[in-house]
Structures are given as structure tokens and as C-alpha cells.
Biopython code that builds the backbone (N, CA, C, O; Angstrom):
import numpy as np
from Bio.PDB.StructureBuilder import StructureBuilder

atoms = [
    (1, "UNK", "N", (-115.595, -105.518, -4.767)),
    (1, "UNK", "CA", (-116.250, -106.471, -3.880)),
    (1, "UNK", "C", (-117.748, -106.453, -4.152)),
    (1, "UNK", "O", (-118.326, -105.433, -4.526)),
    (2, "UNK", "N", (-118.338, -107.590, -3.954)),
    (2, "UNK", "CA", (-119.781, -107.636, -4.129)),
    (2, "UNK", "C", (-120.493, -107.279, -2.827)),
    (2, "UNK", "O", (-119.861, -107.181, -1.775)),
    (3, "UNK", "N", (-121.782, -107.089, -2.899)),
    (3, "UNK", "CA", (-122.572, -106.637, -1.752)),
    (3, "UNK", "C", (-122.549, -107.654, -0.614)),
    (3, "UNK", "O", (-122.579, -107.274, 0.557)),
    (4, "UNK", "N", (-122.496, -108.919, -0.944)),
    (4, "UNK", "CA", (-122.486, -109.958, 0.094)),
    (4, "UNK", "C", (-121.206, -109.895, 0.928)),
    (4, "UNK", "O", (-121.257, -110.039, 2.149)),
    (5, "UNK", "N", (-120.077, -109.685, 0.289)),
    (5, "UNK", "CA", (-118.792, -109.573, 0.994)),
    (5, "UNK", "C", (-118.766, -108.329, 1.864)),
    (5, "UNK", "O", (-118.317, -108.374, 3.010)),
    (6, "UNK", "N", (-119.245, -107.225, 1.326)),
    (6, "UNK", "CA", (-119.290, -105.982, 2.100)),
    (6, "UNK", "C", (-120.181, -106.142, 3.322)),
    (6, "UNK", "O", (-119.829, -105.678, 4.406)),
    (7, "UNK", "N", (-121.330, -106.792, 3.165)),
    (7, "UNK", "CA", (-122.239, -107.021, 4.292)),
    (7, "UNK", "C", (-121.589, -107.931, 5.335)),
    (7, "UNK", "O", (-121.734, -107.695, 6.535)),
    (8, "UNK", "N", (-120.872, -108.970, 4.890)),
    (8, "UNK", "CA", (-120.204, -109.892, 5.809)),
    (8, "UNK", "C", (-119.178, -109.149, 6.661)),
    (8, "UNK", "O", (-119.152, -109.307, 7.881)),
    (9, "UNK", "N", (-118.336, -108.344, 6.025)),
    (9, "UNK", "CA", (-117.334, -107.591, 6.774)),
    (9, "UNK", "C", (-117.985, -106.531, 7.652)),
    (9, "UNK", "O", (-117.513, -106.267, 8.758)),
    (10, "UNK", "N", (-119.051, -105.930, 7.176)),
    (10, "UNK", "CA", (-119.761, -104.930, 7.972)),
    (10, "UNK", "C", (-120.360, -105.534, 9.231)),
    (10, "UNK", "O", (-120.332, -104.913, 10.293)),
    (11, "UNK", "N", (-120.901, -106.740, 9.120)),
    (11, "UNK", "CA", (-121.467, -107.418, 10.290)),
    (11, "UNK", "C", (-120.393, -107.799, 11.299)),
    (11, "UNK", "O", (-120.663, -107.828, 12.500)),
    (12, "UNK", "N", (-119.193, -108.088, 10.840)),
    (12, "UNK", "CA", (-118.114, -108.501, 11.734)),
    (12, "UNK", "C", (-117.337, -107.319, 12.310)),
    (12, "UNK", "O", (-116.453, -107.518, 13.143)),
    (13, "UNK", "N", (-117.645, -106.114, 11.892)),
    (13, "UNK", "CA", (-116.915, -104.936, 12.355)),
    (13, "UNK", "C", (-117.401, -104.446, 13.716)),
    (13, "UNK", "O", (-116.774, -103.568, 14.307)),
    (14, "UNK", "N", (-118.481, -104.983, 14.217)),
    (14, "UNK", "CA", (-119.020, -104.579, 15.509)),
    (14, "UNK", "C", (-118.056, -104.964, 16.634)),
    (14, "UNK", "O", (-117.469, -106.045, 16.608)),
    (15, "UNK", "N", (-117.895, -104.088, 17.610)),
    (15, "UNK", "CA", (-116.951, -104.341, 18.709)),
    (15, "UNK", "C", (-117.328, -105.586, 19.504)),
    (15, "UNK", "O", (-116.448, -106.326, 19.946)),
    (16, "UNK", "N", (-118.609, -105.823, 19.688)),
    (16, "UNK", "CA", (-119.030, -107.005, 20.451)),
    (16, "UNK", "C", (-118.717, -108.292, 19.680)),
    (16, "UNK", "O", (-118.375, -109.313, 20.277)),
    (17, "UNK", "N", (-118.834, -108.235, 18.376)),
    (17, "UNK", "CA", (-118.531, -109.412, 17.559)),
    (17, "UNK", "C", (-117.045, -109.738, 17.607)),
    (17, "UNK", "O", (-116.671, -110.892, 17.815)),
    (18, "UNK", "N", (-116.193, -108.733, 17.417)),
    (18, "UNK", "CA", (-114.760, -109.003, 17.416)),
    (18, "UNK", "C", (-114.281, -109.471, 18.784)),
    (18, "UNK", "O", (-113.407, -110.333, 18.871)),
    (19, "UNK", "N", (-114.838, -108.917, 19.845)),
    (19, "UNK", "CA", (-114.455, -109.388, 21.185)),
    (19, "UNK", "C", (-114.975, -110.795, 21.439)),
    (19, "UNK", "O", (-114.283, -111.618, 22.038)),
    (20, "UNK", "N", (-116.179, -111.067, 20.990)),
    (20, "UNK", "CA", (-116.753, -112.399, 21.169)),
    (20, "UNK", "C", (-115.982, -113.465, 20.425)),
    (20, "UNK", "O", (-115.901, -114.608, 20.877)),
    (21, "UNK", "N", (-115.416, -113.103, 19.291)),
    (21, "UNK", "CA", (-114.609, -114.051, 18.517)),
    (21, "UNK", "C", (-113.147, -114.038, 18.943)),
    (21, "UNK", "O", (-112.311, -114.709, 18.337)),
    (22, "UNK", "N", (-112.845, -113.282, 19.976)),
    (22, "UNK", "CA", (-111.494, -113.138, 20.534)),
    (22, "UNK", "C", (-110.498, -112.655, 19.477)),
    (22, "UNK", "O", (-109.367, -113.135, 19.403)),
    (23, "UNK", "N", (-110.943, -111.693, 18.664)),
    (23, "UNK", "CA", (-110.072, -111.097, 17.659)),
    (23, "UNK", "C", (-109.357, -109.870, 18.206)),
    (23, "UNK", "O", (-108.495, -109.301, 17.536)),
    (24, "UNK", "N", (-109.707, -109.464, 19.409)),
    (24, "UNK", "CA", (-109.044, -108.335, 20.062)),
    (24, "UNK", "C", (-108.895, -108.658, 21.547)),
    (24, "UNK", "O", (-109.182, -109.778, 21.970)),
    (25, "UNK", "N", (-108.459, -107.709, 22.317)),
    (25, "UNK", "CA", (-108.225, -107.944, 23.740)),
    (25, "UNK", "C", (-109.442, -107.660, 24.606)),
    (25, "UNK", "O", (-109.327, -107.618, 25.831)),
    (26, "UNK", "N", (-110.582, -107.468, 24.010)),
    (26, "UNK", "CA", (-111.794, -107.246, 24.766)),
    (26, "UNK", "C", (-112.114, -105.778, 24.910)),
    (26, "UNK", "O", (-111.387, -104.910, 24.426)),
    (27, "UNK", "N", (-113.212, -105.521, 25.583)),
    (27, "UNK", "CA", (-113.670, -104.148, 25.764)),
    (27, "UNK", "C", (-113.640, -103.787, 27.239)),
    (27, "UNK", "O", (-113.846, -104.641, 28.102)),
    (28, "UNK", "N", (-113.383, -102.529, 27.520)),
    (28, "UNK", "CA", (-113.375, -102.028, 28.887)),
    (28, "UNK", "C", (-114.639, -101.213, 29.090)),
    (28, "UNK", "O", (-114.951, -100.321, 28.301)),
    (29, "UNK", "N", (-115.353, -101.523, 30.137)),
    (29, "UNK", "CA", (-116.527, -100.736, 30.496)),
    (29, "UNK", "C", (-116.066, -99.316, 30.803)),
    (29, "UNK", "O", (-115.138, -99.139, 31.593)),
    (30, "UNK", "N", (-116.682, -98.304, 30.207)),
    (30, "UNK", "CA", (-116.257, -96.930, 30.466)),
    (30, "UNK", "C", (-116.213, -96.570, 31.954)),
    (30, "UNK", "O", (-115.418, -95.722, 32.361)),
    (31, "UNK", "N", (-117.044, -97.194, 32.751)),
    (31, "UNK", "CA", (-117.029, -96.940, 34.202)),
    (31, "UNK", "C", (-115.737, -97.441, 34.841)),
    (31, "UNK", "O", (-115.337, -96.948, 35.896)),
    (32, "UNK", "N", (-115.082, -98.416, 34.212)),
    (32, "UNK", "CA", (-113.869, -99.013, 34.763)),
    (32, "UNK", "C", (-112.590, -98.487, 34.119)),
    (32, "UNK", "O", (-111.499, -98.936, 34.472)),
    (33, "UNK", "N", (-112.699, -97.554, 33.192)),
    (33, "UNK", "CA", (-111.514, -97.140, 32.431)),
    (33, "UNK", "C", (-110.433, -96.546, 33.328)),
    (33, "UNK", "O", (-109.250, -96.793, 33.095)),
    (34, "UNK", "N", (-110.804, -95.772, 34.343)),
    (34, "UNK", "CA", (-109.800, -95.203, 35.252)),
    (34, "UNK", "C", (-109.074, -96.297, 36.029)),
    (34, "UNK", "O", (-107.853, -96.247, 36.181)),
    (35, "UNK", "N", (-109.810, -97.272, 36.513)),
    (35, "UNK", "CA", (-109.191, -98.371, 37.255)),
    (35, "UNK", "C", (-108.250, -99.181, 36.363)),
    (35, "UNK", "O", (-107.161, -99.564, 36.793)),
    (36, "UNK", "N", (-108.666, -99.439, 35.127)),
    (36, "UNK", "CA", (-107.836, -100.218, 34.202)),
    (36, "UNK", "C", (-106.570, -99.436, 33.853)),
    (36, "UNK", "O", (-105.480, -100.008, 33.829)),
    (37, "UNK", "N", (-106.699, -98.149, 33.584)),
    (37, "UNK", "CA", (-105.517, -97.339, 33.275)),
    (37, "UNK", "C", (-104.571, -97.289, 34.477)),
    (37, "UNK", "O", (-103.354, -97.375, 34.310)),
    (38, "UNK", "N", (-105.118, -97.151, 35.675)),
    (38, "UNK", "CA", (-104.277, -97.159, 36.869)),
    (38, "UNK", "C", (-103.550, -98.477, 37.039)),
    (38, "UNK", "O", (-102.370, -98.498, 37.389)),
    (39, "UNK", "N", (-104.248, -99.580, 36.793)),
    (39, "UNK", "CA", (-103.632, -100.904, 36.889)),
    (39, "UNK", "C", (-102.498, -101.046, 35.876)),
    (39, "UNK", "O", (-101.431, -101.565, 36.202)),
    (40, "UNK", "N", (-102.731, -100.586, 34.652)),
    (40, "UNK", "CA", (-101.694, -100.679, 33.617)),
    (40, "UNK", "C", (-100.476, -99.838, 33.983)),
    (40, "UNK", "O", (-99.342, -100.291, 33.827)),
    (41, "UNK", "N", (-100.697, -98.625, 34.467)),
    (41, "UNK", "CA", (-99.574, -97.770, 34.856)),
    (41, "UNK", "C", (-98.812, -98.357, 36.039)),
    (41, "UNK", "O", (-97.584, -98.280, 36.084)),
    (42, "UNK", "N", (-99.527, -98.943, 36.995)),
    (42, "UNK", "CA", (-98.867, -99.573, 38.140)),
    (42, "UNK", "C", (-98.053, -100.780, 37.700)),
    (42, "UNK", "O", (-96.967, -101.021, 38.226)),
    (43, "UNK", "N", (-98.563, -101.535, 36.746)),
    (43, "UNK", "CA", (-97.835, -102.695, 36.232)),
    (43, "UNK", "C", (-96.552, -102.274, 35.525)),
    (43, "UNK", "O", (-95.507, -102.901, 35.700)),
    (44, "UNK", "N", (-96.634, -101.215, 34.728)),
    (44, "UNK", "CA", (-95.447, -100.717, 34.033)),
    (44, "UNK", "C", (-94.422, -100.199, 35.032)),
    (44, "UNK", "O", (-93.226, -100.452, 34.881)),
    (45, "UNK", "N", (-94.881, -99.473, 36.060)),
    (45, "UNK", "CA", (-93.963, -98.946, 37.077)),
    (45, "UNK", "C", (-93.297, -100.082, 37.848)),
    (45, "UNK", "O", (-92.106, -100.010, 38.151)),
    (46, "UNK", "N", (-94.054, -101.128, 38.168)),
    (46, "UNK", "CA", (-93.482, -102.265, 38.892)),
    (46, "UNK", "C", (-92.458, -102.988, 38.034)),
    (46, "UNK", "O", (-91.410, -103.401, 38.530)),
    (47, "UNK", "N", (-92.754, -103.143, 36.748)),
    (47, "UNK", "CA", (-91.810, -103.817, 35.845)),
    (47, "UNK", "C", (-90.511, -103.034, 35.739)),
    (47, "UNK", "O", (-89.430, -103.621, 35.682)),
    (48, "UNK", "N", (-90.616, -101.713, 35.713)),
    (48, "UNK", "CA", (-89.409, -100.887, 35.612)),
    (48, "UNK", "C", (-88.579, -100.957, 36.888)),
    (48, "UNK", "O", (-87.358, -100.810, 36.837)),
    (49, "UNK", "N", (-89.225, -101.179, 38.035)),
    (49, "UNK", "CA", (-88.523, -101.197, 39.315)),
    (49, "UNK", "C", (-87.898, -102.552, 39.638)),
    (49, "UNK", "O", (-87.015, -102.637, 40.492)),
    (50, "UNK", "N", (-88.346, -103.609, 38.966)),
    (50, "UNK", "CA", (-87.820, -104.954, 39.264)),
    (50, "UNK", "C", (-86.461, -105.165, 38.624)),
    (50, "UNK", "O", (-86.168, -104.654, 37.543)),
    (51, "UNK", "N", (-85.646, -105.930, 39.321)),
    (51, "UNK", "CA", (-84.340, -106.300, 38.794)),
    (51, "UNK", "C", (-84.460, -107.670, 38.142)),
    (51, "UNK", "O", (-84.977, -108.612, 38.743)),
    (52, "UNK", "N", (-83.988, -107.770, 36.930)),
    (52, "UNK", "CA", (-84.056, -109.039, 36.224)),
    (52, "UNK", "C", (-82.926, -109.946, 36.686)),
    (52, "UNK", "O", (-81.803, -109.491, 36.905)),
    (53, "UNK", "N", (-83.229, -111.227, 36.832)),
    (53, "UNK", "CA", (-82.244, -112.226, 37.221)),
    (53, "UNK", "C", (-82.029, -113.174, 36.050)),
    (53, "UNK", "O", (-82.978, -113.632, 35.413)),
    (54, "UNK", "N", (-80.799, -113.449, 35.790)),
    (54, "UNK", "CA", (-80.480, -114.379, 34.717)),
    (54, "UNK", "C", (-80.950, -115.779, 35.078)),
    (54, "UNK", "O", (-80.807, -116.213, 36.221)),
    (55, "UNK", "N", (-81.506, -116.480, 34.109)),
    (55, "UNK", "CA", (-81.964, -117.846, 34.335)),
    (55, "UNK", "C", (-80.759, -118.756, 34.571)),
    (55, "UNK", "O", (-79.787, -118.714, 33.818)),
    (56, "UNK", "N", (-80.828, -119.572, 35.614)),
    (56, "UNK", "CA", (-79.726, -120.471, 35.942)),
    (56, "UNK", "C", (-80.112, -121.930, 35.711)),
    (56, "UNK", "O", (-79.460, -122.843, 36.216)),
    (57, "UNK", "N", (-81.159, -122.133, 34.957)),
    (57, "UNK", "CA", (-81.607, -123.494, 34.710)),
    (57, "UNK", "C", (-81.798, -123.668, 33.198)),
    (57, "UNK", "O", (-82.004, -122.697, 32.471)),
    (58, "UNK", "N", (-81.728, -124.884, 32.757)),
    (58, "UNK", "CA", (-81.904, -125.169, 31.356)),
    (58, "UNK", "C", (-83.353, -125.387, 30.998)),
    (58, "UNK", "O", (-84.216, -125.471, 31.872)),
    (59, "UNK", "N", (-83.610, -125.477, 29.738)),
    (59, "UNK", "CA", (-84.959, -125.747, 29.256)),
    (59, "UNK", "C", (-84.945, -127.118, 28.614)),
    (59, "UNK", "O", (-84.124, -127.399, 27.740)),
    (60, "UNK", "N", (-85.861, -127.972, 29.053)),
    (60, "UNK", "CA", (-85.959, -129.319, 28.494)),
    (60, "UNK", "C", (-86.583, -129.239, 27.112)),
    (60, "UNK", "O", (-87.599, -128.569, 26.925)),
    (61, "UNK", "N", (-85.995, -129.903, 26.165)),
    (61, "UNK", "CA", (-86.542, -129.960, 24.812)),
    (61, "UNK", "C", (-86.740, -131.417, 24.433)),
    (61, "UNK", "O", (-85.866, -132.257, 24.645)),
    (62, "UNK", "N", (-87.871, -131.689, 23.886)),
    (62, "UNK", "CA", (-88.205, -133.069, 23.527)),
    (62, "UNK", "C", (-88.273, -133.212, 22.046)),
    (62, "UNK", "O", (-88.541, -134.303, 21.542)),
]
sb = StructureBuilder()
sb.init_structure("model")
sb.init_model(0)
sb.init_chain("A")
sb.init_seg("    ")
for serial, (resi, resn, name, xyz) in enumerate(atoms, 1):
    if name == "N":
        sb.init_residue(resn, " ", resi, " ")
    sb.init_atom(name, np.array(xyz, "f"), 0.0, 1.0, " ", f" {name:<3s}", serial, name[0])
structure = sb.get_structure()
């Protein structure tokens, strides 16, 4: 690779750049990491506790 390509990829490797371009799921403020982890664990626990119901309706296709 030439220096220009390496510089281009190096500039795009910054976390703020990738989040700004929506190439990832964003960044979590370290102050909020406990709250986010708790929310994720609660969501997983709720999903495991729910009973799935079979769909009784069709899907319209055009």
C-alpha cells in the first residue's frame, strides 16, 4: 500500500469517525457503562421469560 492509502485508513480508524459514519453501533460514555450493561442484561432476561406466540396472520406481498 502507498502512504496515501495508509493515511486514509488511519484517519478513518478513529472511534468518533466510525461512529459518525454509522459504521458501528456507537460509543458508550464510560460513566453510563453500568447502566447500559444493566439494561442489556434486563433485556436478555425479559426475552428469556417471554412466551413466543405463533403468528396467526399472513404477510402481504406486492
